[in-house]
C-alpha positions as protocol buffer text, in pm:
chain_id: "A"
residue {
  index: 1
  type: MET
  ca { x: 1249 y: -2424 z: -5571 }
}
residue {
  index: 2
  type: ASN
  ca { x: 1524 y: -2552 z: -5800 }
}
residue {
  index: 3
  type: GLY
  ca { x: 1858 y: -2630 z: -5645 }
}
residue {
  index: 4
  type: ILE
  ca { x: 2195 y: -2792 z: -5662 }
}
residue {
  index: 5
  type: ALA
  ca { x: 2343 y: -2990 z: -5375 }
}
residue {
  index: 6
  type: MET
  ca { x: 2719 y: -2968 z: -5328 }
}
residue {
  index: 7
  type: LYS
  ca { x: 2923 y: -3176 z: -5089 }
}
residue {
  index: 8
  type: VAL
  ca { x: 3181 y: -2964 z: -4907 }
}
residue {
  index: 9
  type: GLU
  ca { x: 3500 y: -3148 z: -4819 }
}
residue {
  index: 10
  type: LYS
  ca { x: 3763 y: -3047 z: -4569 }
}
residue {
  index: 11
  type: MET
  ca { x: 4067 y: -2880 z: -4722 }
}
residue {
  index: 12
  type: GLY
  ca { x: 4395 y: -2949 z: -4546 }
}
residue {
  index: 13
  type: PHE
  ca { x: 4337 y: -2872 z: -4180 }
}
residue {
  index: 14
  type: LYS
  ca { x: 4020 y: -2672 z: -4245 }
}
residue {
  index: 15
  type: SER
  ca { x: 3692 y: -2856 z: -4182 }
}
residue {
  index: 16
  type: ALA
  ca { x: 3394 y: -2827 z: -4415 }
}
residue {
  index: 17
  type: LYS
  ca { x: 3207 y: -2644 z: -4140 }
}
residue {
  index: 18
  type: LYS
  ca { x: 3490 y: -2390 z: -4105 }
}
residue {
  index: 19
  type: ILE
  ca { x: 3493 y: -2335 z: -4481 }
}
residue {
  index: 20
  type: MET
  ca { x: 3122 y: -2254 z: -4470 }
}
residue {
  index: 21
  type: GLU
  ca { x: 3163 y: -2033 z: -4160 }
}
residue {
  index: 22
  type: ASP
  ca { x: 3431 y: -1834 z: -4347 }
}
residue {
  index: 23
  type: HIS
  ca { x: 3188 y: -1785 z: -4638 }
}
residue {
  index: 24
  type: ILE
  ca { x: 2911 y: -1671 z: -4404 }
}
residue {
  index: 25
  type: THR
  ca { x: 3147 y: -1423 z: -4238 }
}
residue {
  index: 26
  type: GLN
  ca { x: 3241 y: -1279 z: -4577 }
}
residue {
  index: 27
  type: ALA
  ca { x: 2874 y: -1257 z: -4680 }
}
residue {
  index: 28
  type: LYS
  ca { x: 2800 y: -1059 z: -4364 }
}
residue {
  index: 29
  type: LYS
  ca { x: 3080 y: -816 z: -4451 }
}
residue {
  index: 30
  type: SER
  ca { x: 2996 y: -764 z: -4817 }
}
residue {
  index: 31
  type: GLY
  ca { x: 2630 y: -868 z: -4844 }
}
residue {
  index: 32
  type: LYS
  ca { x: 2715 y: -1156 z: -5080 }
}
residue {
  index: 33
  type: VAL
  ca { x: 2987 y: -1415 z: -5117 }
}
residue {
  index: 34
  type: TYR
  ca { x: 3133 y: -1624 z: -5396 }
}
residue {
  index: 35
  type: PHE
  ca { x: 3162 y: -1998 z: -5353 }
}
residue {
  index: 36
  type: SER
  ca { x: 3411 y: -2117 z: -5614 }
}
residue {
  index: 37
  type: THR
  ca { x: 3454 y: -2475 z: -5727 }
}
residue {
  index: 38
  type: ASP
  ca { x: 3589 y: -2692 z: -6005 }
}
residue {
  index: 39
  type: VAL
  ca { x: 3269 y: -2897 z: -5997 }
}
residue {
  index: 40
  type: GLY
  ca { x: 3080 y: -2826 z: -6317 }
}
residue {
  index: 41
  type: ILE
  ca { x: 2716 y: -2734 z: -6348 }
}
residue {
  index: 42
  type: ALA
  ca { x: 2518 y: -2863 z: -6643 }
}
residue {
  index: 43
  type: GLU
  ca { x: 2435 y: -2586 z: -6887 }
}
residue {
  index: 44
  type: LYS
  ca { x: 2068 y: -2691 z: -6900 }
}
residue {
  index: 45
  type: PHE
  ca { x: 2031 y: -2622 z: -6524 }
}
residue {
  index: 46
  type: LEU
  ca { x: 2255 y: -2316 z: -6499 }
}
residue {
  index: 47
  type: ARG
  ca { x: 1987 y: -2044 z: -6518 }
}
residue {
  index: 48
  type: GLN
  ca { x: 1726 y: -2241 z: -6324 }
}
residue {
  index: 49
  type: ILE
  ca { x: 1918 y: -2289 z: -5999 }
}
residue {
  index: 50
  type: GLU
  ca { x: 1777 y: -2075 z: -5718 }
}
residue {
  index: 51
  type: VAL
  ca { x: 1953 y: -2224 z: -5415 }
}
residue {
  index: 52
  type: VAL
  ca { x: 2265 y: -2420 z: -5327 }
}
residue {
  index: 53
  type: PHE
  ca { x: 2246 y: -2686 z: -5057 }
}
residue {
  index: 54
  type: PHE
  ca { x: 2589 y: -2743 z: -4900 }
}
residue {
  index: 55
  type: TYR
  ca { x: 2639 y: -3057 z: -4697 }
}
residue {
  index: 56
  type: ASN
  ca { x: 2887 y: -3281 z: -4523 }
}
residue {
  index: 57
  type: VAL
  ca { x: 2720 y: -3577 z: -4351 }
}
residue {
  index: 58
  type: LYS
  ca { x: 3030 y: -3674 z: -4148 }
}
residue {
  index: 59
  type: GLU
  ca { x: 3045 y: -3327 z: -3996 }
}
residue {
  index: 60
  type: ASP
  ca { x: 2665 y: -3306 z: -3960 }
}
residue {
  index: 61
  type: MET
  ca { x: 2681 y: -2985 z: -4163 }
}
residue {
  index: 62
  type: PHE
  ca { x: 2388 y: -2858 z: -4369 }
}
residue {
  index: 63
  type: TYR
  ca { x: 2357 y: -2506 z: -4514 }
}
residue {
  index: 64
  type: ILE
  ca { x: 2153 y: -2343 z: -4787 }
}
residue {
  index: 65
  type: GLY
  ca { x: 2214 y: -2018 z: -4973 }
}
residue {
  index: 66
  type: ASN
  ca { x: 2021 y: -1815 z: -5228 }
}
residue {
  index: 67
  type: VAL
  ca { x: 2184 y: -1782 z: -5570 }
}
residue {
  index: 68
  type: VAL
  ca { x: 2242 y: -1431 z: -5700 }
}
residue {
  index: 69
  type: ARG
  ca { x: 2422 y: -1555 z: -6012 }
}
residue {
  index: 70
  type: ILE
  ca { x: 2639 y: -1839 z: -6137 }
}
residue {
  index: 71
  type: GLU
  ca { x: 2937 y: -1769 z: -6359 }
}
residue {
  index: 72
  type: LYS
  ca { x: 3126 y: -2017 z: -6570 }
}
residue {
  index: 73
  type: ARG
  ca { x: 3314 y: -2003 z: -6896 }
}
residue {
  index: 74
  type: LYS
  ca { x: 3235 y: -2215 z: -7197 }
}
residue {
  index: 75
  type: ILE
  ca { x: 3519 y: -2389 z: -7375 }
}
residue {
  index: 76
  type: LYS
  ca { x: 3527 y: -2490 z: -7737 }
}
residue {
  index: 77
  type: GLY
  ca { x: 3697 y: -2782 z: -7899 }
}
residue {
  index: 78
  type: ASN
  ca { x: 3903 y: -3048 z: -7726 }
}
residue {
  index: 79
  type: ARG
  ca { x: 4092 y: -2827 z: -7482 }
}
residue {
  index: 80
  type: SER
  ca { x: 4156 y: -2927 z: -7124 }
}
residue {
  index: 81
  type: THR
  ca { x: 3864 y: -2868 z: -6890 }
}
residue {
  index: 82
  type: MET
  ca { x: 4091 y: -2647 z: -6678 }
}
residue {
  index: 83
  type: ASP
  ca { x: 4110 y: -2405 z: -6972 }
}
residue {
  index: 84
  type: ASN
  ca { x: 3783 y: -2261 z: -6849 }
}
residue {
  index: 85
  type: ALA
  ca { x: 3907 y: -2180 z: -6496 }
}
residue {
  index: 86
  type: PHE
  ca { x: 3890 y: -1807 z: -6428 }
}
residue {
  index: 87
  type: ILE
  ca { x: 3852 y: -1539 z: -6161 }
}
residue {
  index: 88
  type: PRO
  ca { x: 3557 y: -1295 z: -6178 }
}
residue {
  index: 89
  type: GLU
  ca { x: 3644 y: -925 z: -6184 }
}
residue {
  index: 90
  type: ASP
  ca { x: 3460 y: -866 z: -5854 }
}
residue {
  index: 91
  type: SER
  ca { x: 3614 y: -1166 z: -5675 }
}
residue {
  index: 92
  type: ASP
  ca { x: 3813 y: -945 z: -5439 }
}
residue {
  index: 93
  type: MET
  ca { x: 3489 y: -779 z: -5320 }
}
residue {
  index: 94
  type: PHE
  ca { x: 3286 y: -1094 z: -5258 }
}
residue {
  index: 95
  type: SER
  ca { x: 3528 y: -1382 z: -5197 }
}
residue {
  index: 96
  type: VAL
  ca { x: 3683 y: -1525 z: -4886 }
}
residue {
  index: 97
  type: LEU
  ca { x: 4034 y: -1378 z: -4908 }
}
residue {
  index: 98
  type: GLU
  ca { x: 4220 y: -1710 z: -4934 }
}
residue {
  index: 99
  type: TYR
  ca { x: 4009 y: -1818 z: -5235 }
}
residue {
  index: 100
  type: ALA
  ca { x: 3977 y: -1481 z: -5413 }
}
residue {
  index: 101
  type: ASN
  ca { x: 4268 y: -1533 z: -5653 }
}
residue {
  index: 102
  type: GLU
  ca { x: 4235 y: -1905 z: -5722 }
}
residue {
  index: 103
  type: PRO
  ca { x: 4104 y: -1975 z: -6073 }
}
residue {
  index: 104
  type: ARG
  ca { x: 3802 y: -2209 z: -6068 }
}
residue {
  index: 105
  type: LYS
  ca { x: 3558 y: -2338 z: -6328 }
}
residue {
  index: 106
  type: THR
  ca { x: 3243 y: -2224 z: -6149 }
}
residue {
  index: 107
  type: TRP
  ca { x: 3176 y: -1920 z: -5929 }
}
residue {
  index: 108
  type: ILE
  ca { x: 2843 y: -1902 z: -5745 }
}
residue {
  index: 109
  type: LEU
  ca { x: 2751 y: -1567 z: -5593 }
}
residue {
  index: 110
  type: LEU
  ca { x: 2530 y: -1628 z: -5290 }
}
residue {
  index: 111
  type: GLU
  ca { x: 2339 y: -1438 z: -5027 }
}
residue {
  index: 112
  type: ASN
  ca { x: 2155 y: -1542 z: -4713 }
}
residue {
  index: 113
  type: ILE
  ca { x: 2358 y: -1856 z: -4636 }
}
residue {
  index: 114
  type: ARG
  ca { x: 2210 y: -2024 z: -4334 }
}
residue {
  index: 115
  type: VAL
  ca { x: 2193 y: -2351 z: -4146 }
}
residue {
  index: 116
  type: ILE
  ca { x: 1904 y: -2565 z: -4260 }
}
residue {
  index: 117
  type: ASP
  ca { x: 1709 y: -2816 z: -4055 }
}
residue {
  index: 118
  type: LYS
  ca { x: 1736 y: -3177 z: -4169 }
}
residue {
  index: 119
  type: SER
  ca { x: 1357 y: -3211 z: -4193 }
}
residue {
  index: 120
  type: LYS
  ca { x: 1351 y: -2961 z: -4482 }
}
residue {
  index: 121
  type: PHE
  ca { x: 1564 y: -3158 z: -4724 }
}
residue {
  index: 122
  type: SER
  ca { x: 1364 y: -3472 z: -4657 }
}
residue {
  index: 123
  type: GLU
  ca { x: 1091 y: -3299 z: -4860 }
}
residue {
  index: 124
  type: TRP
  ca { x: 1311 y: -3229 z: -5165 }
}
residue {
  index: 125
  type: LYS
  ca { x: 1345 y: -3476 z: -5454 }
}
residue {
  index: 126
  type: THR
  ca { x: 1648 y: -3538 z: -5672 }
}
residue {
  index: 127
  type: ILE
  ca { x: 1601 y: -3482 z: -6043 }
}
residue {
  index: 128
  type: SER
  ca { x: 1811 y: -3778 z: -6156 }
}
residue {
  index: 129
  type: ASP
  ca { x: 1653 y: -4060 z: -5958 }
}
residue {
  index: 130
  type: ASN
  ca { x: 1350 y: -3905 z: -5782 }
}
residue {
  index: 131
  type: ILE
  ca { x: 1454 y: -3995 z: -5428 }
}
residue {
  index: 132
  type: THR
  ca { x: 1469 y: -3754 z: -5137 }
}
residue {
  index: 133
  type: VAL
  ca { x: 1779 y: -3542 z: -5090 }
}
residue {
  index: 134
  type: ALA
  ca { x: 1806 y: -3692 z: -4740 }
}
residue {
  index: 135
  type: GLU
  ca { x: 1832 y: -4039 z: -4895 }
}
residue {
  index: 136
  type: LYS
  ca { x: 2075 y: -3928 z: -5165 }
}
residue {
  index: 137
  type: ILE
  ca { x: 2334 y: -3782 z: -4928 }
}
residue {
  index: 138
  type: LEU
  ca { x: 2337 y: -4100 z: -4722 }
}
residue {
  index: 139
  type: GLN
  ca { x: 2404 y: -4329 z: -5019 }
}
residue {
  index: 140
  type: VAL
  ca { x: 2743 y: -4488 z: -5040 }
}
residue {
  index: 141
  type: GLY
  ca { x: 2982 y: -4301 z: -5266 }
}
residue {
  index: 142
  type: ARG
  ca { x: 3084 y: -3947 z: -5322 }
}
residue {
  index: 143
  type: TYR
  ca { x: 2843 y: -3716 z: -5501 }
}
residue {
  index: 144
  type: PRO
  ca { x: 3015 y: -3382 z: -5560 }
}
residue {
  index: 145
  type: ARG
  ca { x: 2685 y: -3237 z: -5685 }
}
residue {
  index: 146
  type: PHE
  ca { x: 2332 y: -3328 z: -5783 }
}
residue {
  index: 147
  type: TYR
  ca { x: 2019 y: -3135 z: -5873 }
}
residue {
  index: 148
  type: PHE
  ca { x: 1690 y: -3126 z: -5683 }
}
residue {
  index: 149
  type: VAL
  ca { x: 1347 y: -2965 z: -5664 }
}
residue {
  index: 150
  type: GLY
  ca { x: 1155 y: -2884 z: -5351 }
}
C-alpha cells in the first residue's frame, strides 16, 4: 500500500475531527468526497498513492481513506504557486458544501474514509527516512504531508 499522510489542522472554530466528520458525512451522501488542500503532492508519487492517512495527534484523530483520483494542475514558468489553484467541475457533487467553491492546488477524491487503529500505522514506514509513521507524527515540528508504504 502506497500512501500520503496529511496533518489536518483546525480551521477557525472547527476542530480537525469535525472537518473529517463533515467529509465522512458528505461521502455517505454522494459515495465519494473531495478533500481539497494547498499542500502539494510530488509529481513522482501522484499516480502511486492509494490511500490518504489523515491525522491530528493533539486531537487523537486518525483516519484513512481510499483514493479514487488526485487532481492538480501543472504550472509552467515562474508564476506564483497559487496560479495552479482550481475547482474541479464535479466539486459541487462531491465536496463538503463550505469547501466546494474554494480554489485549491490539490483535490483528492476519496471513498471509504474510516477511523484507523493506532497499531496499524506503527507497521507503515516513511519513504523519506524509513521510520514508522507512528514515530514520524510524534516528531517535533509540523509535517503537512509525507509519503509512506505499508
